[in-house]
N, CA, C and O atoms as CSV, one atom per row, in Angstrom:
chain,resi,resn,atom,element,x,y,z
A,1,MET,N,N,0.843,-1.178,0.000
A,1,MET,CA,C,0.000,0.000,0.000
A,1,MET,C,C,0.889,1.242,0.000
A,1,MET,O,O,1.894,1.292,0.709
A,2,ARG,N,N,0.517,2.237,-0.795
A,2,ARG,CA,C,1.306,3.465,-0.844
A,2,ARG,C,C,0.548,4.584,-0.167
A,2,ARG,O,O,-0.666,4.724,-0.314
A,3,GLY,N,N,1.303,5.384,0.585
A,3,GLY,CA,C,0.761,6.607,1.150
A,3,GLY,C,C,0.901,7.684,0.094
A,3,GLY,O,O,1.039,7.363,-1.086
A,4,ILE,N,N,0.870,8.925,0.471
A,4,ILE,CA,C,0.987,9.997,-0.512
A,4,ILE,C,C,2.355,9.966,-1.177
A,4,ILE,O,O,2.442,10.084,-2.399
A,5,CYS,N,N,3.422,9.810,-0.407
A,5,CYS,CA,C,4.772,9.854,-0.986
A,5,CYS,C,C,5.683,8.759,-0.442
A,5,CYS,O,O,6.897,8.835,-0.628
A,6,TRP,N,N,5.148,7.767,0.208
A,6,TRP,CA,C,6.020,6.766,0.801
A,6,TRP,C,C,5.351,5.399,0.784
A,6,TRP,O,O,4.130,5.292,0.669
A,7,ASP,N,N,6.171,4.354,0.903
A,7,ASP,CA,C,5.685,2.990,0.991
A,7,ASP,C,C,5.274,2.741,2.432
A,7,ASP,O,O,6.110,2.809,3.332
A,8,ALA,N,N,4.011,2.456,2.662
A,8,ALA,CA,C,3.518,2.244,4.021
A,8,ALA,C,C,3.636,0.783,4.443
A,8,ALA,O,O,3.347,0.454,5.593
A,9,GLY,N,N,4.057,-0.103,3.532
A,9,GLY,CA,C,4.227,-1.511,3.875
A,9,GLY,C,C,2.918,-2.269,3.852
A,9,GLY,O,O,1.902,-1.769,3.369
A,10,THR,N,N,2.954,-3.486,4.383
A,10,THR,CA,C,1.761,-4.338,4.370
A,10,THR,C,C,1.251,-4.664,5.770
A,10,THR,O,O,0.129,-5.153,5.906
A,11,ASP,N,N,2.036,-4.410,6.814
A,11,ASP,CA,C,1.618,-4.653,8.190
A,11,ASP,C,C,0.509,-3.661,8.536
A,11,ASP,O,O,0.725,-2.450,8.498
A,12,GLU,N,N,-0.684,-4.173,8.876
A,12,GLU,CA,C,-1.857,-3.317,9.097
A,12,GLU,C,C,-1.617,-2.260,10.176
A,12,GLU,O,O,-2.039,-1.116,10.007
A,13,ALA,N,N,-0.963,-2.604,11.258
A,13,ALA,CA,C,-0.699,-1.635,12.334
A,13,ALA,C,C,0.237,-0.534,11.849
A,13,ALA,O,O,0.035,0.637,12.169
A,14,ARG,N,N,1.261,-0.902,11.078
A,14,ARG,CA,C,2.200,0.097,10.575
A,14,ARG,C,C,1.534,0.984,9.522
A,14,ARG,O,O,1.817,2.181,9.456
A,15,VAL,N,N,0.657,0.413,8.701
A,15,VAL,CA,C,-0.074,1.206,7.711
A,15,VAL,C,C,-0.928,2.235,8.442
A,15,VAL,O,O,-0.935,3.411,8.080
A,16,HIS,N,N,-1.653,1.788,9.478
A,16,HIS,CA,C,-2.492,2.702,10.249
A,16,HIS,C,C,-1.645,3.817,10.858
A,16,HIS,O,O,-2.028,4.986,10.798
A,17,GLU,N,N,-0.510,3.473,11.437
A,17,GLU,CA,C,0.373,4.472,12.046
A,17,GLU,C,C,0.908,5.440,10.991
A,17,GLU,O,O,0.987,6.643,11.240
A,18,ALA,N,N,1.274,4.926,9.819
A,18,ALA,CA,C,1.818,5.773,8.755
A,18,ALA,C,C,0.769,6.744,8.219
A,18,ALA,O,O,1.108,7.850,7.798
A,19,MET,N,N,-0.490,6.343,8.232
A,19,MET,CA,C,-1.558,7.170,7.678
A,19,MET,C,C,-2.254,8.019,8.745
A,19,MET,O,O,-3.132,8.817,8.417
A,20,LEU,N,N,-1.876,7.860,10.012
A,20,LEU,CA,C,-2.561,8.552,11.101
A,20,LEU,C,C,-2.503,10.068,10.969
A,20,LEU,O,O,-3.511,10.735,11.205
A,21,ASP,N,N,-1.362,10.631,10.602
A,21,ASP,CA,C,-1.259,12.084,10.449
A,21,ASP,C,C,-2.224,12.602,9.390
A,21,ASP,O,O,-2.896,13.612,9.603
A,22,ALA,N,N,-2.297,11.918,8.250
A,22,ALA,CA,C,-3.197,12.336,7.174
A,22,ALA,C,C,-4.649,12.202,7.622
A,22,ALA,O,O,-5.462,13.086,7.352
A,23,TRP,N,N,-4.981,11.115,8.299
A,23,TRP,CA,C,-6.350,10.905,8.771
A,23,TRP,C,C,-6.735,11.981,9.779
A,23,TRP,O,O,-7.830,12.538,9.706
A,24,LEU,N,N,-5.829,12.278,10.732
A,24,LEU,CA,C,-6.106,13.289,11.749
A,24,LEU,C,C,-6.281,14.674,11.121
A,24,LEU,O,O,-7.190,15.414,11.497
A,25,SER,N,N,-5.421,15.023,10.176
A,25,SER,CA,C,-5.531,16.324,9.502
A,25,SER,C,C,-6.863,16.457,8.778
A,25,SER,O,O,-7.512,17.500,8.849
A,26,THR,N,N,-7.267,15.406,8.086
A,26,THR,CA,C,-8.540,15.421,7.360
A,26,THR,C,C,-9.706,15.552,8.329
A,26,THR,O,O,-10.640,16.314,8.077
A,27,MET,N,N,-9.661,14.812,9.440
A,27,MET,CA,C,-10.731,14.874,10.429
A,27,MET,C,C,-10.824,16.270,11.041
A,27,MET,O,O,-11.923,16.806,11.189
A,28,LEU,N,N,-9.689,16.862,11.396
A,28,LEU,CA,C,-9.698,18.203,11.985
A,28,LEU,C,C,-10.232,19.241,11.007
A,28,LEU,O,O,-10.999,20.122,11.395
A,29,ALA,N,N,-9.833,19.144,9.743
A,29,ALA,CA,C,-10.338,20.080,8.737
A,29,ALA,C,C,-11.847,19.933,8.595
A,29,ALA,O,O,-12.569,20.930,8.571
A,30,SER,N,N,-12.324,18.708,8.502
A,30,SER,CA,C,-13.754,18.467,8.308
A,30,SER,C,C,-14.583,18.951,9.484
A,30,SER,O,O,-15.638,19.556,9.291
A,31,THR,N,N,-14.123,18.693,10.695
A,31,THR,CA,C,-14.917,19.080,11.860
A,31,THR,C,C,-14.846,20.576,12.140
A,31,THR,O,O,-15.671,21.100,12.889
A,32,SER,N,N,-13.875,21.273,11.552
A,32,SER,CA,C,-13.793,22.721,11.780
A,32,SER,C,C,-14.364,23.517,10.614
A,32,SER,O,O,-14.205,24.737,10.558
A,33,GLY,N,N,-15.029,22.836,9.684
A,33,GLY,CA,C,-15.681,23.529,8.577
A,33,GLY,C,C,-14.738,23.939,7.458
A,33,GLY,O,O,-15.076,24.803,6.650
A,34,MET,N,N,-13.571,23.335,7.401
A,34,MET,CA,C,-12.624,23.622,6.323
A,34,MET,C,C,-12.606,22.452,5.346
A,34,MET,O,O,-12.922,21.315,5.698
A,35,TYR,N,N,-12.232,22.759,4.131
A,35,TYR,CA,C,-12.155,21.761,3.076
A,35,TYR,C,C,-10.777,21.876,2.421
A,35,TYR,O,O,-10.219,22.967,2.311
A,36,ILE,N,N,-10.244,20.743,1.993
A,36,ILE,CA,C,-8.889,20.720,1.450
A,36,ILE,C,C,-8.902,20.076,0.071
A,36,ILE,O,O,-9.499,19.020,-0.134
A,37,ALA,N,N,-8.232,20.733,-0.866
A,37,ALA,CA,C,-8.092,20.195,-2.220
A,37,ALA,C,C,-6.630,20.309,-2.654
A,37,ALA,O,O,-5.923,21.240,-2.268
A,38,VAL,N,N,-6.196,19.346,-3.461
A,38,VAL,CA,C,-4.849,19.351,-4.027
A,38,VAL,C,C,-4.986,19.659,-5.506
A,38,VAL,O,O,-5.856,19.111,-6.183
A,39,GLY,N,N,-4.126,20.536,-6.008
A,39,GLY,CA,C,-4.215,20.934,-7.409
A,39,GLY,C,C,-2.877,20.971,-8.106
A,39,GLY,O,O,-1.826,21.039,-7.469
A,40,ASP,N,N,-2.929,20.924,-9.419
A,40,ASP,CA,C,-1.751,21.026,-10.271
A,40,ASP,C,C,-1.657,22.472,-10.749
A,40,ASP,O,O,-2.596,22.996,-11.349
A,41,LEU,N,N,-0.528,23.108,-10.483
A,41,LEU,CA,C,-0.330,24.507,-10.841
A,41,LEU,C,C,0.604,24.655,-12.042
A,41,LEU,O,O,1.213,25.707,-12.234
A,42,SER,N,N,0.712,23.603,-12.843
A,42,SER,CA,C,1.605,23.627,-14.009
A,42,SER,C,C,1.110,24.560,-15.103
A,42,SER,O,O,1.886,25.016,-15.942
A,43,TYR,N,N,-0.163,24.835,-15.088
A,43,TYR,CA,C,-0.787,25.614,-16.147
A,43,TYR,C,C,-1.171,26.991,-15.621
A,43,TYR,O,O,-1.039,27.256,-14.426
A,44,GLN,N,N,-1.636,27.852,-16.485
A,44,GLN,CA,C,-2.034,29.188,-16.061
A,44,GLN,C,C,-3.156,29.126,-15.024
A,44,GLN,O,O,-3.173,29.898,-14.066
A,45,TYR,N,N,-4.086,28.203,-15.226
A,45,TYR,CA,C,-5.200,28.033,-14.304
A,45,TYR,C,C,-4.973,26.773,-13.480
A,45,TYR,O,O,-4.510,25.770,-14.023
A,46,PRO,N,N,-5.286,26.792,-12.171
A,46,PRO,CA,C,-5.111,25.582,-11.364
A,46,PRO,C,C,-6.065,24.485,-11.814
A,46,PRO,O,O,-7.194,24.758,-12.221
A,47,TYR,N,N,-5.604,23.247,-11.738
A,47,TYR,CA,C,-6.399,22.075,-12.099
A,47,TYR,C,C,-6.526,21.212,-10.850
A,47,TYR,O,O,-5.520,20.712,-10.345
A,48,TRP,N,N,-7.749,21.027,-10.339
A,48,TRP,CA,C,-7.934,20.226,-9.125
A,48,TRP,C,C,-7.652,18.770,-9.425
A,48,TRP,O,O,-8.224,18.192,-10.349
A,49,LEU,N,N,-6.773,18.186,-8.643
A,49,LEU,CA,C,-6.457,16.771,-8.782
A,49,LEU,C,C,-7.317,15.912,-7.867
A,49,LEU,O,O,-7.777,14.840,-8.260
A,50,LYS,N,N,-7.534,16.396,-6.626
A,50,LYS,CA,C,-8.230,15.585,-5.645
A,50,LYS,C,C,-8.733,16.442,-4.504
A,50,LYS,O,O,-8.030,17.332,-4.025
A,51,TRP,N,N,-9.943,16.176,-4.074
A,51,TRP,CA,C,-10.429,16.735,-2.820
A,51,TRP,C,C,-9.940,15.805,-1.731
A,51,TRP,O,O,-10.217,14.607,-1.788
A,52,VAL,N,N,-9.218,16.315,-0.734
A,52,VAL,CA,C,-8.744,15.505,0.383
A,52,VAL,C,C,-9.899,15.267,1.334
A,52,VAL,O,O,-10.081,14.151,1.821
A,53,THR,N,N,-10.677,16.293,1.604
A,53,THR,CA,C,-11.915,16.167,2.366
A,53,THR,C,C,-13.034,16.007,1.333
A,53,THR,O,O,-12.766,15.979,0.132
A,54,GLU,N,N,-14.262,15.904,1.785
A,54,GLU,CA,C,-15.363,15.972,0.820
A,54,GLU,C,C,-15.350,17.370,0.215
A,54,GLU,O,O,-14.781,18.294,0.796
A,55,HIS,N,N,-15.973,17.528,-0.946
A,55,HIS,CA,C,-15.963,18.858,-1.572
A,55,HIS,C,C,-16.897,19.804,-0.819
A,55,HIS,O,O,-17.759,19.370,-0.055
A,56,VAL,N,N,-16.710,21.085,-1.046
A,56,VAL,CA,C,-17.494,22.106,-0.356
A,56,VAL,C,C,-18.975,21.893,-0.669
A,56,VAL,O,O,-19.356,21.870,-1.840
A,57,PRO,N,N,-19.820,21.737,0.362
A,57,PRO,CA,C,-21.247,21.546,0.098
A,57,PRO,C,C,-21.870,22.806,-0.496
A,57,PRO,O,O,-21.476,23.928,-0.178
A,58,GLY,N,N,-22.847,22.590,-1.361
A,58,GLY,CA,C,-23.545,23.720,-1.963
A,58,GLY,C,C,-22.994,24.148,-3.301
A,58,GLY,O,O,-23.575,25.014,-3.956
A,59,LEU,N,N,-21.868,23.553,-3.734
A,59,LEU,CA,C,-21.339,23.906,-5.055
A,59,LEU,C,C,-22.303,23.443,-6.133
A,59,LEU,O,O,-23.025,22.461,-5.956
A,60,GLY,N,N,-22.309,24.151,-7.243
A,60,GLY,CA,C,-23.182,23.789,-8.358
A,60,GLY,C,C,-22.834,22.430,-8.940
A,60,GLY,O,O,-21.719,21.939,-8.761
A,61,HIS,N,N,-23.788,21.822,-9.639
A,61,HIS,CA,C,-23.604,20.503,-10.236
A,61,HIS,C,C,-22.381,20.489,-11.152
A,61,HIS,O,O,-22.255,21.339,-12.034
A,62,GLY,N,N,-21.495,19.543,-10.948
A,62,GLY,CA,C,-20.319,19.397,-11.799
A,62,GLY,C,C,-19.126,20.241,-11.377
A,62,GLY,O,O,-18.028,20.054,-11.901
A,63,VAL,N,N,-19.317,21.167,-10.440
A,63,VAL,CA,C,-18.220,22.037,-10.017
A,63,VAL,C,C,-17.138,21.241,-9.310
A,63,VAL,O,O,-15.951,21.447,-9.564
A,64,SER,N,N,-17.535,20.325,-8.417
A,64,SER,CA,C,-16.547,19.587,-7.625
A,64,SER,C,C,-15.667,18.699,-8.495
A,64,SER,O,O,-14.561,18.344,-8.089
A,65,THR,N,N,-16.132,18.341,-9.668
A,65,THR,CA,C,-15.347,17.482,-10.558
A,65,THR,C,C,-14.696,18.267,-11.685
A,65,THR,O,O,-13.976,17.694,-12.502
A,66,GLY,N,N,-14.938,19.561,-11.740
A,66,GLY,CA,C,-14.336,20.377,-12.789
A,66,GLY,C,C,-15.127,20.389,-14.087
A,66,GLY,O,O,-14.668,20.963,-15.075
A,67,GLN,N,N,-16.299,19.774,-14.113
A,67,GLN,CA,C,-17.096,19.727,-15.338
A,67,GLN,C,C,-17.790,21.060,-15.617
A,67,GLN,O,O,-18.049,21.401,-16.772
A,68,THR,N,N,-18.084,21.801,-14.571
A,68,THR,CA,C,-18.752,23.088,-14.710
A,68,THR,C,C,-17.790,24.186,-14.279
A,68,THR,O,O,-17.125,24.068,-13.250
A,69,PHE,N,N,-17.716,25.257,-15.072
A,69,PHE,CA,C,-16.868,26.389,-14.727
A,69,PHE,C,C,-17.355,26.940,-13.402
A,69,PHE,O,O,-18.498,27.387,-13.311
A,70,ALA,N,N,-16.528,26.923,-12.377
A,70,ALA,CA,C,-16.979,27.195,-11.025
A,70,ALA,C,C,-16.713,28.602,-10.533
A,70,ALA,O,O,-17.568,29.191,-9.873
A,71,LEU,N,N,-15.557,29.152,-10.835
A,71,LEU,CA,C,-15.147,30.399,-10.195
A,71,LEU,C,C,-15.633,31.614,-10.968
A,71,LEU,O,O,-15.716,31.602,-12.196
A,72,HIS,N,N,-15.948,32.648,-10.229
A,72,HIS,CA,C,-16.464,33.882,-10.809
A,72,HIS,C,C,-15.430,34.476,-11.754
A,72,HIS,O,O,-14.249,34.546,-11.415
A,73,GLU,N,N,-15.864,34.904,-12.937
A,73,GLU,CA,C,-14.922,35.401,-13.951
A,73,GLU,C,C,-14.125,36.612,-13.485
A,73,GLU,O,O,-12.996,36.811,-13.935
A,74,GLU,N,N,-14.679,37.418,-12.601
A,74,GLU,CA,C,-13.938,38.583,-12.092
A,74,GLU,C,C,-12.836,38.194,-11.104
A,74,GLU,O,O,-11.955,39.002,-10.811
A,75,ASP,N,N,-12.880,36.961,-10.588
A,75,ASP,CA,C,-11.857,36.491,-9.645
A,75,ASP,C,C,-10.638,35.893,-10.352
A,75,ASP,O,O,-9.589,35.729,-9.729
A,76,TRP,N,N,-10.758,35.565,-11.639
A,76,TRP,CA,C,-9.661,34.897,-12.348
A,76,TRP,C,C,-8.354,35.679,-12.382
A,76,TRP,O,O,-7.300,35.064,-12.221
A,77,PRO,N,N,-8.353,36.996,-12.583
A,77,PRO,CA,C,-7.059,37.700,-12.586
A,77,PRO,C,C,-6.260,37.518,-11.293
A,77,PRO,O,O,-5.044,37.336,-11.338
A,78,LYS,N,N,-6.939,37.566,-10.139
A,78,LYS,CA,C,-6.197,37.381,-8.896
A,78,LYS,C,C,-5.805,35.918,-8.692
A,78,LYS,O,O,-4.774,35.646,-8.078
A,79,ILE,N,N,-6.602,34.971,-9.191
A,79,ILE,CA,C,-6.243,33.550,-9.093
A,79,ILE,C,C,-4.975,33.278,-9.899
A,79,ILE,O,O,-4.078,32.578,-9.430
A,80,ILE,N,N,-4.900,33.824,-11.096
A,80,ILE,CA,C,-3.705,33.646,-11.933
A,80,ILE,C,C,-2.479,34.233,-11.229
A,80,ILE,O,O,-1.393,33.654,-11.274
A,81,GLU,N,N,-2.659,35.378,-10.583
A,81,GLU,CA,C,-1.557,35.993,-9.837
A,81,GLU,C,C,-1.132,35.113,-8.664
A,81,GLU,O,O,0.064,34.955,-8.418
A,82,TRP,N,N,-2.086,34.542,-7.941
A,82,TRP,CA,C,-1.763,33.675,-6.804
A,82,TRP,C,C,-1.001,32.427,-7.251
A,82,TRP,O,O,-0.094,31.970,-6.556
A,83,VAL,N,N,-1.373,31.873,-8.417
A,83,VAL,CA,C,-0.676,30.690,-8.930
A,83,VAL,C,C,0.806,30.996,-9.113
A,83,VAL,O,O,1.648,30.140,-8.844
A,84,GLN,N,N,1.133,32.185,-9.560
A,84,GLN,CA,C,2.537,32.581,-9.721
A,84,GLN,C,C,3.195,32.874,-8.369
A,84,GLN,O,O,4.351,32.506,-8.159
A,85,GLN,N,N,2.485,33.524,-7.460
A,85,GLN,CA,C,3.042,33.927,-6.170
A,85,GLN,C,C,3.275,32.770,-5.212
A,85,GLN,O,O,4.177,32.836,-4.376
A,86,VAL,N,N,2.477,31.705,-5.316
A,86,VAL,CA,C,2.556,30.615,-4.341
A,86,VAL,C,C,3.922,29.929,-4.347
A,86,VAL,O,O,4.291,29.291,-3.361
A,87,ARG,N,N,4.668,30.048,-5.426
A,87,ARG,CA,C,6.007,29.455,-5.482
A,87,ARG,C,C,6.991,30.198,-4.573
A,87,ARG,O,O,8.061,29.678,-4.256
A,88,LYS,N,N,6.625,31.418,-4.154
A,88,LYS,CA,C,7.469,32.216,-3.252
A,88,LYS,C,C,7.012,32.097,-1.805
A,88,LYS,O,O,7.727,32.519,-0.896
A,89,GLY,N,N,5.821,31.522,-1.576
A,89,GLY,CA,C,5.290,31.366,-0.225
A,89,GLY,C,C,3.775,31.289,-0.253
A,89,GLY,O,O,3.165,31.499,-1.302
A,90,PRO,N,N,3.155,30.988,0.891
A,90,PRO,CA,C,1.699,30.848,0.955
A,90,PRO,C,C,0.958,32.090,0.462
A,90,PRO,O,O,1.443,33.213,0.601
A,91,VAL,N,N,-0.209,31.872,-0.108
A,91,VAL,CA,C,-1.090,32.949,-0.562
A,91,VAL,C,C,-2.446,32.757,0.111
A,91,VAL,O,O,-2.779,31.660,0.558
A,92,SER,N,N,-3.219,33.828,0.177
A,92,SER,CA,C,-4.566,33.718,0.740
A,92,SER,C,C,-5.443,34.790,0.127
A,92,SER,O,O,-4.954,35.791,-0.395
A,93,GLY,N,N,-6.735,34.568,0.199
A,93,GLY,CA,C,-7.662,35.531,-0.357
A,93,GLY,C,C,-9.089,35.033,-0.305
A,93,GLY,O,O,-9.399,34.042,0.355
A,94,THR,N,N,-9.952,35.741,-1.016
A,94,THR,CA,C,-11.373,35.417,-1.093
A,94,THR,C,C,-11.740,35.189,-2.551
A,94,THR,O,O,-11.339,35.958,-3.425
A,95,VAL,N,N,-12.499,34.137,-2.812
A,95,VAL,CA,C,-13.002,33.855,-4.157
A,95,VAL,C,C,-14.482,33.499,-4.069
A,95,VAL,O,O,-15.006,33.182,-3.000
A,96,ARG,N,N,-15.136,33.560,-5.224
A,96,ARG,CA,C,-16.546,33.188,-5.321
A,96,ARG,C,C,-16.677,31.978,-6.238
A,96,ARG,O,O,-16.084,31.931,-7.316
A,97,ALA,N,N,-17.466,30.997,-5.789
A,97,ALA,CA,C,-17.702,29.787,-6.581
A,97,ALA,C,C,-19.199,29.638,-6.843
A,97,ALA,O,O,-20.026,30.018,-6.014
A,98,ARG,N,N,-19.535,29.080,-8.006
A,98,ARG,CA,C,-20.928,28.876,-8.407
A,98,ARG,C,C,-21.634,27.998,-7.388
A,98,ARG,O,O,-21.147,26.921,-7.042
A,99,ARG,N,N,-22.777,28.456,-6.909
A,99,ARG,CA,C,-23.575,27.707,-5.944
A,99,ARG,C,C,-24.708,26.993,-6.678
A,99,ARG,O,O,-25.292,27.544,-7.611
A,100,GLY,N,N,-25.010,25.788,-6.261
A,100,GLY,CA,C,-26.144,25.063,-6.824
A,100,GLY,C,C,-27.419,25.855,-6.595
A,100,GLY,O,O,-27.647,26.333,-5.484
A,101,GLY,N,N,-28.242,26.006,-7.596
A,101,GLY,CA,C,-29.476,26.775,-7.475
A,101,GLY,C,C,-29.302,28.253,-7.751
A,101,GLY,O,O,-30.258,29.022,-7.650
A,102,GLY,N,N,-28.063,28.668,-8.107
A,102,GLY,CA,C,-27.817,30.066,-8.451
A,102,GLY,C,C,-27.087,30.819,-7.362
A,102,GLY,O,O,-27.070,30.415,-6.199
A,103,GLY,N,N,-26.497,31.902,-7.758
A,103,GLY,CA,C,-25.733,32.713,-6.830
A,103,GLY,C,C,-24.309,32.197,-6.676
A,103,GLY,O,O,-23.877,31.287,-7.383
A,104,TRP,N,N,-23.599,32.797,-5.740
A,104,TRP,CA,C,-22.183,32.496,-5.540
A,104,TRP,C,C,-21.910,32.204,-4.084
A,104,TRP,O,O,-22.475,32.847,-3.199
A,105,LEU,N,N,-21.056,31.248,-3.831
A,105,LEU,CA,C,-20.593,30.916,-2.499
A,105,LEU,C,C,-19.254,31.618,-2.301
A,105,LEU,O,O,-18.312,31.386,-3.059
A,106,LYS,N,N,-19.166,32.465,-1.297
A,106,LYS,CA,C,-17.929,33.190,-1.022
A,106,LYS,C,C,-17.064,32.325,-0.106
A,106,LYS,O,O,-17.567,31.739,0.854
A,107,ALA,N,N,-15.748,32.243,-0.405
A,107,ALA,CA,C,-14.866,31.398,0.391
A,107,ALA,C,C,-13.517,32.072,0.618
A,107,ALA,O,O,-12.951,32.692,-0.283
A,108,GLU,N,N,-13.026,31.938,1.824
A,108,GLU,CA,C,-11.666,32.334,2.154
A,108,GLU,C,C,-10.801,31.094,1.916
A,108,GLU,O,O,-11.232,29.971,2.179
A,109,PHE,N,N,-9.600,31.299,1.427
A,109,PHE,CA,C,-8.721,30.161,1.242
A,109,PHE,C,C,-7.288,30.550,1.559
A,109,PHE,O,O,-6.925,31.726,1.572
A,110,ARG,N,N,-6.493,29.531,1.813
A,110,ARG,CA,C,-5.050,29.684,1.981
A,110,ARG,C,C,-4.437,28.623,1.093
A,110,ARG,O,O,-4.791,27.447,1.185
A,111,GLY,N,N,-3.508,29.037,0.223
A,111,GLY,CA,C,-2.874,28.108,-0.695
A,111,GLY,C,C,-1.376,28.061,-0.471
A,111,GLY,O,O,-0.754,29.068,-0.134
A,112,PHE,N,N,-0.804,26.884,-0.663
A,112,PHE,CA,C,0.639,26.705,-0.510
A,112,PHE,C,C,1.068,25.491,-1.322
A,112,PHE,O,O,0.234,24.672,-1.707
A,113,LEU,N,N,2.364,25.373,-1.583
A,113,LEU,CA,C,2.885,24.187,-2.257
A,113,LEU,C,C,2.880,23.028,-1.275
A,113,LEU,O,O,3.196,23.206,-0.098
A,114,LEU,N,N,2.523,21.840,-1.755
A,114,LEU,CA,C,2.477,20.661,-0.899
A,114,LEU,C,C,3.852,20.379,-0.309
A,114,LEU,O,O,3.987,20.202,0.902
A,115,ASP,N,N,4.864,20.339,-1.156
A,115,ASP,CA,C,6.250,20.162,-0.712
A,115,ASP,C,C,7.155,20.765,-1.774
A,115,ASP,O,O,7.426,20.117,-2.786
A,116,PRO,N,N,7.629,21.985,-1.571
A,116,PRO,CA,C,8.431,22.671,-2.582
A,116,PRO,C,C,9.699,21.916,-2.981
A,116,PRO,O,O,10.201,22.112,-4.088
A,117,LEU,N,N,10.227,21.060,-2.107
A,117,LEU,CA,C,11.418,20.285,-2.441
A,117,LEU,C,C,11.106,19.162,-3.426
A,117,LEU,O,O,11.990,18.702,-4.148
A,118,VAL,N,N,9.867,18.727,-3.453
A,118,VAL,CA,C,9.454,17.639,-4.348
A,118,VAL,C,C,8.903,18.188,-5.656
A,118,VAL,O,O,9.216,17.667,-6.726
A,119,SER,N,N,8.082,19.239,-5.582
A,119,SER,CA,C,7.442,19.772,-6.785
A,119,SER,C,C,7.082,21.246,-6.594
A,119,SER,O,O,6.604,21.644,-5.532
A,120,ASP,N,N,7.314,22.043,-7.621
A,120,ASP,CA,C,6.894,23.448,-7.556
A,120,ASP,C,C,5.555,23.655,-8.257
A,120,ASP,O,O,5.169,24.786,-8.552
A,121,SER,N,N,4.843,22.545,-8.524
A,121,SER,CA,C,3.569,22.681,-9.224
A,121,SER,C,C,2.403,21.954,-8.548
A,121,SER,O,O,1.283,22.017,-9.054
A,122,ILE,N,N,2.624,21.270,-7.429
A,122,ILE,CA,C,1.520,20.619,-6.728
A,122,ILE,C,C,1.180,21.469,-5.507
A,122,ILE,O,O,1.978,21.593,-4.577
A,123,GLY,N,N,-0.015,22.052,-5.526
A,123,GLY,CA,C,-0.441,22.960,-4.471
A,123,GLY,C,C,-1.599,22.416,-3.673
A,123,GLY,O,O,-2.290,21.487,-4.092
A,124,VAL,N,N,-1.798,23.011,-2.519
A,124,VAL,CA,C,-2.892,22.643,-1.628
A,124,VAL,C,C,-3.690,23.899,-1.316
A,124,VAL,O,O,-3.117,24.961,-1.075
A,125,ALA,N,N,-4.998,23.777,-1.320
A,125,ALA,CA,C,-5.880,24.877,-0.918
A,125,ALA,C,C,-6.681,24.429,0.295
A,125,ALA,O,O,-7.314,23.373,0.277
A,126,VAL,N,N,-6.651,25.237,1.345
A,126,VAL,CA,C,-7.490,25.023,2.517
A,126,VAL,C,C,-8.591,26.077,2.418
A,126,VAL,O,O,-8.314,27.277,2.433
A,127,ILE,N,N,-9.831,25.626,2.317
A,127,ILE,CA,C,-10.958,26.492,1.989
A,127,ILE,C,C,-11.928,26.576,3.160
A,127,ILE,O,O,-12.313,25.557,3.734
A,128,SER,N,N,-12.320,27.799,3.509
A,128,SER,CA,C,-13.324,28.039,4.552
A,128,SER,C,C,-14.483,28.794,3.925
A,128,SER,O,O,-14.419,30.016,3.789
A,129,PRO,N,N,-15.548,28.085,3.536
A,129,PRO,CA,C,-16.658,28.770,2.865
A,129,PRO,C,C,-17.516,29.580,3.831
A,129,PRO,O,O,-17.677,29.229,4.999
A,130,GLU,N,N,-18.058,30.669,3.307
A,130,GLU,CA,C,-19.032,31.474,4.048
A,130,GLU,C,C,-20.383,30.772,3.933
A,130,GLU,O,O,-20.604,29.981,3.016
A,131,ILE,N,N,-21.261,31.061,4.848
A,131,ILE,CA,C,-22.593,30.452,4.813
A,131,ILE,C,C,-23.511,31.196,3.852
A,131,ILE,O,O,-24.419,30.599,3.274
A,132,GLU,N,N,-23.285,32.481,3.679
A,132,GLU,CA,C,-24.166,33.302,2.859
A,132,GLU,C,C,-24.056,32.980,1.365
A,132,GLU,O,O,-23.022,32.513,0.887
A,133,THR,N,N,-25.139,33.238,0.648
A,133,THR,CA,C,-25.136,33.157,-0.801
A,133,THR,C,C,-25.157,34.575,-1.334
A,133,THR,O,O,-25.963,35.400,-0.904
A,134,ILE,N,N,-24.273,34.851,-2.265
A,134,ILE,CA,C,-24.245,36.153,-2.944
A,134,ILE,C,C,-25.074,35.990,-4.203
A,134,ILE,O,O,-24.759,35.127,-5.022
A,135,PRO,N,N,-26.136,36.793,-4.396
A,135,PRO,CA,C,-26.973,36.611,-5.590
A,135,PRO,C,C,-26.221,36.916,-6.868
A,135,PRO,O,O,-25.218,37.630,-6.855
A,136,ASP,N,N,-26.713,36.367,-7.980
A,136,ASP,CA,C,-26.176,36.711,-9.282
A,136,ASP,C,C,-26.362,38.191,-9.507
A,136,ASP,O,O,-27.334,38.776,-9.029
A,137,GLU,N,N,-25.429,38.815,-10.240
A,137,GLU,CA,C,-25.495,40.258,-10.484
A,137,GLU,C,C,-26.724,40.653,-11.287
A,137,GLU,O,O,-27.247,41.756,-11.127
A,138,ASP,N,N,-27.189,39.744,-12.159
A,138,ASP,CA,C,-28.312,40.087,-13.022
A,138,ASP,C,C,-29.659,39.672,-12.446
A,138,ASP,O,O,-30.677,39.757,-13.132
A,139,SER,N,N,-29.677,39.223,-11.192
A,139,SER,CA,C,-30.968,38.821,-10.613
A,139,SER,C,C,-31.490,39.840,-9.628
A,139,SER,O,O,-32.562,39.652,-9.054
C-alpha cells in the first residue's frame, strides 16, 4: 500500500500508524468547517487533482469534478496571480464559486505548495466557505 509519498508496507498496524497524520488532519479540517483540495499549478489556471476532504457543500452541479466552470470570472485575474506567487510562499484571499441553485458561495482560502522540495507545481488549498449566498449580479 502506498501513502501519498512513501511505501507504508503491508503490516496493518504500521499502515495505520503511517496514515494517522493524514487521517487526523482530514478529520480536523472536516470538523472545523474547512475543506482541502490538491491541485496542479503547471498551467495558467489551477487544475484540481483531488479533494482531500469531501468537496465544499452547496457547489453547483459538476463544479466539484471540474465539469462546470466554477469560479467567478472577475476572480480569475487574482487567481492567476496567486498561482505565480505561491512558489514564493503561501497565498490567501477570497473567491466566489458557483452555488447550486444560483448565486455564488464566497470562500476564504489559503494556498501553498504541498512540498516545494518535491514539486513546484503541486499545491494545496485550505478552503473556509461562508454560509451566505451572494446573488447573481443580473438577478
